[in-house]
PAKOLDREN-607852 format. One record per residue (C-alpha): residue in one letter; x, y, z; residue number from 1. Coordinates in nm, 4 decimals, padded with zeros to 6 digits, always signed. Layout:
<'a' <X Y Z> NUM> ...
REM end
This chain:
<'m' <-00.0856 -00.2466 -01.1432> 1> <'t' <-00.1664 -00.3344 -01.4767> 2> <'h' <-00.3592 -00.6090 -01.6307> 3> <'g' <-00.0521 -00.7821 -01.7321> 4> <'e' <+00.1161 -00.7413 -01.4062> 5> <'l' <-00.2035 -00.8564 -01.2273> 6> <'k' <-00.2159 -01.2060 -01.4597> 7> <'l' <+00.1226 -01.2217 -01.3835> 8> <'l' <+00.0840 -01.2096 -00.9759> 9> <'a' <-00.1853 -01.3914 -00.9785> 10> <'k' <-00.0236 -01.6899 -01.1883> 11> <'h' <+00.2633 -01.6842 -00.9819> 12> <'l' <+00.0299 -01.7391 -00.6301> 13> <'g' <-00.1260 -02.0259 -00.8686> 14> <'h' <-00.4831 -01.8255 -00.9368> 15> <'d' <-00.6832 -01.6090 -01.1744> 16> <'v' <-00.7224 -01.3091 -01.1781> 17> <'k' <-01.0557 -01.3155 -01.0646> 18> <'t' <-00.9731 -01.5156 -00.7196> 19> <'h' <-00.6982 -01.2318 -00.6303> 20> <'k' <-00.9445 -00.9905 -00.6917> 21> <'e' <-01.1882 -01.1042 -00.5077> 22> <'y' <-01.0157 -01.2521 -00.2035> 23> <'y' <-00.6392 -01.0721 -00.2160> 24> <'q' <-00.7098 -00.7250 -00.3239> 25> <'l' <-00.6581 -00.4869 -00.0759> 26> <'s' <-00.9623 -00.2597 -00.0731> 27> <'s' <-00.9189 +00.1172 -00.1517> 28> <'s' <-01.0275 +00.2232 +00.1971> 29> <'t' <-00.7467 +00.0037 +00.3204> 30> <'m' <-00.5133 +00.1506 -00.0139> 31> <'e' <-00.5662 +00.4914 +00.1533> 32> <'l' <-00.5054 +00.4856 +00.4967> 33> <'s' <-00.1999 +00.2819 +00.4711> 34> <'k' <-00.0490 +00.5886 +00.2512> 35> <'v' <-00.1974 +00.7957 +00.4830> 36> <'a' <-00.0244 +00.6875 +00.7511> 37> <'l' <+00.3268 +00.6502 +00.5311> 38> <'m' <+00.3000 +01.0289 +00.5016> 39> <'l' <+00.2475 +01.1357 +00.8294> 40> <'y' <+00.4907 +00.8626 +00.9635> 41> <'a' <+00.7347 +01.0951 +00.7148> 42> <'v' <+00.6842 +01.4139 +00.8271> 43> <'e' <+00.7393 +01.2981 +01.2141> 44> <'m' <+01.0948 +01.1951 +01.0952> 45> <'v' <+01.1442 +01.4692 +00.9704> 46> <'k' <+00.9927 +01.7065 +01.2664> 47> <'s' <+01.2481 +01.4363 +01.4756> 48> <'m' <+01.5242 +01.4788 +01.2395> 49> <'s' <+01.5353 +01.8641 +01.2173> 50> <'g' <+01.4775 +01.9386 +01.6071> 51> <'r' <+01.2148 +02.0679 +01.6260> 52> <'e' <+01.0259 +01.7816 +01.7830> 53> <'g' <+00.7587 +01.9142 +02.0628> 54> <'r' <+00.7444 +02.2724 +01.9951> 55> 
REM end
């Protein structure tokens, strides 16, 4: 997210960028974990669609 987008989001939520970063922005480890979980879910979906599940 660009600084301009972050500024717009913070304004929409009724606070400034510093407040958003301090209290609302997810940590990088949380973001990484959610991305890995999404990738693993996608792999499982492909497996189940191809009929190879359980082999």
